[in-house]
N, C-alpha and C positions, 0 to 999 in steps of 0.2 A: 383531312385539310382539303377545303374544296377547291376547283381550279379557278386558275383566273382568266377572263375577258383578254387576249393580247390588246396589245396598245394599238389604236386609230391611227392610221397615216392620214395626216391633213391634205384639205383640197379647199380651194376656196370656189371652184365651180365644175362643170363636167368635164371641162376641155384639161385639166391638171390629174382627171384621173387614168391612171396607165397602169398596165400591168403586160410582161414579157412571158410568153409563153416558155413551158417550162424544157428546159435539159431532161429530158428521161431518165438518160444515165447520171444527171447528179443527183435527182431527186431521189431515184432508188435507192442510192447510196446515204441519201440522207433518210430514208425509210428503212433500211438494213440495220444504220446506227443505232436509229430509236427505237427498233424492235430486240437489238443487242440490250439495249438500258432497262427495258422491259423485261425481259428474261433474266437479267441479274438483278433487278430489284429485289432489294429486300424489307422496303417499309413500303405503306401505301404512298406515302408522301412522294416516294421515287418513283413510284408507279403514275400519279399524278402529274410531276414533273414531266415525266416521257409522254402523256397524254396531250400535256401543255404545247409542247414541244410540234408532236404530229398534228396540231389545233391548227397552230400556225401556218404549217405546210397547207394544209386544207384551205383554209381561206383564201390561200394565196391562188390557189388553182382556180378558186371558185371566183373569183374576182376577175382572174384573165377568161376566163368560162363566159362568166354574164357578158363582161365588154364584146369576146371576139361575136358572141349570138348575138349582140344589140345591135351591132354594127352593122351584119349582116341584114340585118330587120331593117335598119334604116336607109338600104340602098343595098337591095339583091343584085342588080347590075354592077356593082362594082367590084371588081377582080380583086383589090387585093383585100376586102370584105369575106369575098365567096373565099378565096386562099385561106384565110383567118379560121372561116367556119369549118373547112376539109379540115386543116390540120387538128383542131380540137375533134372533131368526128373521130379521126384516126388514134388522138392520143386519150380521149376522154375513157374508153374502155381498158385501156392499159392502166390507167390511173387508179379507175376503180376494182382494177383486180389486186396493185398495190393495198389499198381503202381495204379490200373484204381480207386479204390475208391479215393486217393490223388488229379489223375487228377481231377475229379469229383467236388472235393470241390473247387480246384483252381477253375474251371470254372465257379462255381456257386456261387463264393465268391462275397459281395458287393464291392472287391477293386479290381474287373478284370480289370478296366477300365486302373488305374492306373501301375499295374501289368503288364498287356500289353506292356502299352509303357515302362517298367522296364526290361521286359525279352523278349521282342518282340511278334508280334503277330501272328506270324509263330506257335511259341512253343502251342500257346494256338489253333492254327488251327491242328496242329499236334495232340494233347488232344482231341479235339471233334473227329478226327477219331478214335483215340487209343481206345476212351471209349464205342464203340460201337463193337469193336473187341473181348471182352472179358468181360465174365461174369465168377464167382466164381461156376456157375451151370455146366458149361463145364468141369471144373477141371479134372474129373477122364477122358471124352475124350484127352483133351490137355496131359494127360499122355499116354494114349494108341496111341498117334499118336506119340508123342517123343522113344518111345519103339519100335513101328515098322519103325523108321527113324534110329533106330540105329540097328536096324536087318539089313537092308539094305545095310548098312556100313561096317557092319561087314562081313557080307555074300562076298560082293565085295572085301572087304581087303585080305582076307583068300584065295585068289584064288593062286593054285600054279599050273601052265598048261605045262604040258608035251610038248616040242617043241625040236627034236632034241636031246634028250640025257638031257636037262636040265631041272628045273621044275622054271616057270619064274611067277613072277606077271603081273598084267595088264599095267604097266607101263614100265617093261622090255620088255615086249614081244612089247610092240610100236616099239622099234628101228626095229626089223622087218619088220615091217607092212610100214617102210619108204626104207626098202631094194634096193637096185639099180635095185637086180635082181627079175622079174618080179614072176616067182616060188614062190620065199622065201617070198615076199609081200604076195601073195593069202596062202602060205599054213601056215601063222603065223595068217591071218584073218578068216582063216576056224579053225585054234585051239581057237581063243578068242573063237569066237561065240558058239563054242563046249561048251566052258565053261559055257556062257549063256542059253546054250537048256539045258543042264542036268541038270539048276537049275534053269528052266524056270516055273515049278510049283509052286516053291518057292517063285522067284519072282512075278509071279502074284497072290500068296495068300498076301504078303505082299501089294502088292498097292493096290488089293480089298480093305485089312481091310484100309490104308490108305483113298482111297476113300471114303468110308462107313462113317466112325470115321468124317472125314472133313463132309462129308453134315448132320449128326446127328449134329455138333457143329453149321453149318450154320442154321439147321431148331429151335434147341437150342435158338439162337441168333438174332431169326425172319426174314433172309435175304431166300431170292426165295430160293438161292442155294449157293453153296461153292463159286462159281467165284465172288461174290458180297463181303463175307468174305473176302476172297483172297486181295483183293484189298483194302480193309481196313487193312490189315494186313502188307501192303506192303508200307500202309501209303500215297497212290497214292492222295493227295488233290487237283491237279489240271489238272488232265485228269481221264476218264475211259475207261471202256470196248470198246465204240463206237470210242473212237477217237485211241485205240490200232485195232481195227478191219479196220479201213480206213490206218492207216500206213502199215498194213500187204498188204493192197491193192494195197499202193504207191512200196511196193517190188515186188510185183507180176509184177506192171509195169514198172518198171525203172530198178530192178535187175535181175530176174529172165531171160530177156531175154540174159542180159550180161553174167550172168554165164555159161549158153546152149553155145553161144560163146566163152568164156574158155575154156569150158570141150571140144569143136569140136577140139580148137586148142591144147589142150593137147593132144588129140589123135593121131593128126598128129606129134607133136614134140616127140612123144613115141612112133610112128610107130607103132600104133595098132588100130582095126578094132573100138574099142568102150572101153570106159572107165569104167572100173569094179570100184566096191568099193573100190578093193585094188590098184587102183591106184589114186584114188582123190588126196593124198595127193604127188604125185611124179609127177615133170613137165619137168623132163630132164632124157636121157635117164643112166646120169652118177647117178642118184638121187639127194637128196636134198642135201644143202652144211650142212657137219658136223663142230659143234663149236669144241673146246679143249674136249677131252676125259678123260683128268684127271680135278679132282673136285677141286684140287688148281689153275689149269690151268683159268679155270672155273670162281673163284671166283676173279683171277688178272685182268680177263679182265674186271669182271664186275667192280670193283674197278676202274680201269684206264679210263671206259667209264664213268661212274658216276662224276670221277676228271674231266673229258673233258667235261660235262656239269656247270660247275663251281662250287664255292667254299661251295654252300647250299647243293645241290643235292650231292658234294663229301663227303662234312663231315658227311651227313646223311647217305649214304651207309658204308662208315668207320663206324660209329658207329653200324648200324646192324650185320655187319661181324664181329666187336671187339667183342660185346658183346654177339655175341652168339647167334641173334634172328634170326636165319635162321634155316630151317631145311628141307635141298633138296634133299638127296640123298633117293634113294629106299631100302626099308628093308622087308625084312619079314611081314608080319602082319601090317604094316603101312598103313595107309587109303591109295586108291588111287584117291587122290584129290590133288590139290593146290589151295592154299586159303590164304587171309589175314586176321589175327584177332589181338585186341589188347586186354592191360591192362592198362582201365583209371586210377588206382591210379595211376601207375608209370607213365603215359603217353609214355608209349612204344608199337609198332606195335611189329608183329611175322610174319613171310614168311613162310610157309608151303608147300612144294611140292616135287615132284618125279622125279627124273633128272635119264633119259635113255640113253644116247649119240645122243642125236635127236637135230633138234631144238625147239623141244619142250622146250629144256633147256633156251635156248635164250629167245624164249615166255613166260614162265612164271618166270622166272627171274626177266624180264624187266616188267610185266605187273603186278606180286605181289607186287613189290617196288614201281608203280605207287600207288595202294592203300596205303600202308604203309607210303610213303612219304606224301598222303595228309593229313591223321588222326596224323600223328606228324606235321606236319603243323599248324593244328586245337586244337593241344591237350590243348590249354589254353582256349578253346573256353567255356563260362561260363554254359551252360546245356549239360546233357548228350546225348542230341536229337542232339545237335550241332556236337558233334564230328567226325559223320559220316552223309555224307546225304543220301538221300530213294538210295536203290540200283542202280537203272538207272543212277543218278549221278556219284554213286561211280565208276561206269565202266568207264564214261568219262576220270577219272584220270588213269588208268588203261591204255584203250586201245590207248589212248595220247601220254602216254610215250613210248608207241610200237613205233610210229612215230617219236616222238624228239629224239629218240636214232639211226636213220637212218645211222647222219654221223659217227659213232662209230663202226660200223657193221662191218669194217675191224678189227678191235682186234679181233672180234669173228669168223669170216670168211674168213679173210683173199682175197685173190683174185675171191672168191665167194661172197663176199659181194651184189653186183649188183643182182645178181639171188638172193638171198634171200629177196633183197627187195619188187622184181616183186613177188616172192612167198606169201609173208607176205602182199603184198596190194590184192593182188589174194585173199589169206584166209580170208582178212578182207571183203573182197565182197563176199565169198562164206557162211560165217557166216549167213548174212541175211536172205536169204531164210530158210535154215536149222531152224534156230531159231524163224523164223514165221511160220515153220511148227507145233516146238514143241508148239509154242504160241496156235495154231490155235485146235490142238490135245489135248492141256489141256481143252480148252474152249466147246471141245464135250464131252469130258470124265466129265467133272460136269457139263453140263447139263444133259447126263442121265450117274445118278450115280448108276441107277440099272444094266447097261451095265455088259454085260458077260465079260470074258477076251478076249474071242476069237471075240467079236464084238468091244473091245478096239482094238485091232489087225486091224480089219478091219477100225477105225477110222485112223490108223497110216498109211494106206496105202491110204485110201483116201488124205490124205495130202500130202504125200510124192506126188501122180500124180498130185497135184494141183503146187505144191512148188519144189519139186525136179525131175521134169520130167526127168532127164538124167540118176539118180541111177540104179545102176545094181547089181543084188546081185545072180546071176547065179549060183547055184552050194551050195549058203549055204540055206538050206530049213527054218531054223529057222528066216532067213530075209524077204526070202520070204513072209513066213506068217503074215509077218509084226509087227516084235517083236526089229526092230532097237534101239527104245526106251529103252527099257532094261537099257541099260547103262548110258543113261543119269542121273546123280545123282539129279540134279536139279527139277528133275519133282517128285522126291519121297519126298526131303531134304526142296526146297524153290517153292511150286509149283507158276508157272506164273512168276518166276522171268527171264527165260529166255531171256525175248521179251527184256529185260533192256539191254544185251548186245547190239541189233539193234538199241535202241535208242543211246546209246554212241556211237555207232561207228557213225551213223552220225555226231555226234558232234565230235568225233575224225577227222574222213575225214576234217571236216572243219577244225582243226588245222592243220591237214597234209599241206592241200592246203597252209596255210596262211605262216605256216614253211617253205614253199617252196620258199616265195615270201621276209618273212621277219621272219628268223627265230629267234634272239633274243625278236623282239617286240612280237613274239608267245608265245615264252617259257616264259616271264613276264607275260603274260597275265594268261596262265595255273598254275605257281607258285599262282598269287595271288587267281585265283578260287578255290586252293585245299586249302589253308588259310580260306576258306569261310565256309569250313564246310559245315555243314545241316543248315546254317543258314537262307535257302529260301527255297521253293518248287521248284522240277525239273526245269519247263523251266522258272523262274525268275533265277537260276542260270546259265542255258545257256544264258540268255540273257546279264546276267550282266558280261560275257565273250564277248560278241559281236558276239553270235552264233546265228543262227537262228535254232526254235525249230524243231524237229521231226515233228510235224505235222502240219507244213504249208506247204502247196499243193506246189510238184513240188520241196523239199527240199532234194533231192538224184538227179535230173537231173545234174548238173552241176558237182558234186563228180562219178558220173556214167561216165560221158564222158572224164575227168581227167584220170579217172582210165583207161578205155581203151584204151586211146591214150599211157598211159605208158606202158600196158601190150602188146598192140600190136594186140588188136581184135576190 
């Protein structure tokens, strides 16, 4: 007897989405009641009903948690929103403890075999991983970790950087970092990194606290280091650190040489001797293509583009805009981030970004809408775990959507659309070595939790030399010391996540190649993948869409050759 997805709460727009923080004592009593029902269940049907009651409670908490986090990101200076996220940080580990205890009950239930048949074997495999990643003994450490993460978010969101008579946050400063004028780009880059240099001590303090508390958590849970715990947190059930290390080697072998050729071509096209950091995002003397500068024009182009992809995607995008399930414009004290979240009780996603008048606006609009379409497509899956897949699979939906939008790019860029396509493909290639460097850096950090901040900067210089040998920071001392990673939010907030972009890019590039030959067939396969949500582990999801796993030897060779031909290197 399969589980049923709970009924959704109706909401006509974002303002009607509401969720109250849980009363922990009452919630604990509800969990106890469900546990008793599971223990006394005589049939699989009774066990499934206990699961359904539990899943309703989990969706309620997930909805409030998503709303509390989102409101804080929307205005990190609002005292009420800060209090909400502080309460979340306090309650989350307690409720995670309740969930882990419930998962253990299902795992040891005499009805496990028929429950696996009804709910799915993968759900139980996820729980087997989850129960090793948390225990109430680390509750205080989990609260400390969350508080430090919020400290980093607030520090970056508060940026007001002086630049040519203005005070700009990091997102708005970004438009000048892609300016056709090289001196403007250099000046904006220096201003950005002066902000980070002035706060380097605080950032290093936050990160040092994160490393040490994560290491203590790993020790308490009997892992050899935090890396093992982090992989469990990310629910990586069908691969581990050894496979990821081989994948980084694949990137070094197939992509780093291609990226070096791209940088050499870039220098020739720009008429400069050497590409510096402030040149990396610019491929033409006229600068990067500009999307519509008026917000209304951007929204109109987005609506038209999704309508052109078919009624299903068009209707979805219209709903997102009409119900105000987007927050796209940059403003003071808004977190410097782009992400998609969702409210499971309502079956609705939400897209958060910071438009700044650059190609970034199109990138983030399409990328995050890919996430949103996936979770909307799978909103009726019968388990909370099935609403989203694991992170690396999530990024397939977002990065592939970027390629499926290629035929519509004239709506954003006019006669510069082909230039954007080539630059987008180039950027997709470029993210592979950088993300591999971020991942390797984190492995070094958590293998050596006792390292000083200066030693961690040395780790970054080490991985830069291996994966980004062309990168030059001349004149920016903070970066020459090895602090580029200070800006990478994922390192602070979701450790070991960043390599997931490369695993997904491998799959997105395969969708790209397929779309060039059979666009409608590829898009149909993509939409079917979105609807599967998180019902399978990563490699099984990949193969269900007819794609090769990134862990297959030589998987990048064909994509690298096709990309090199299009880019002209």
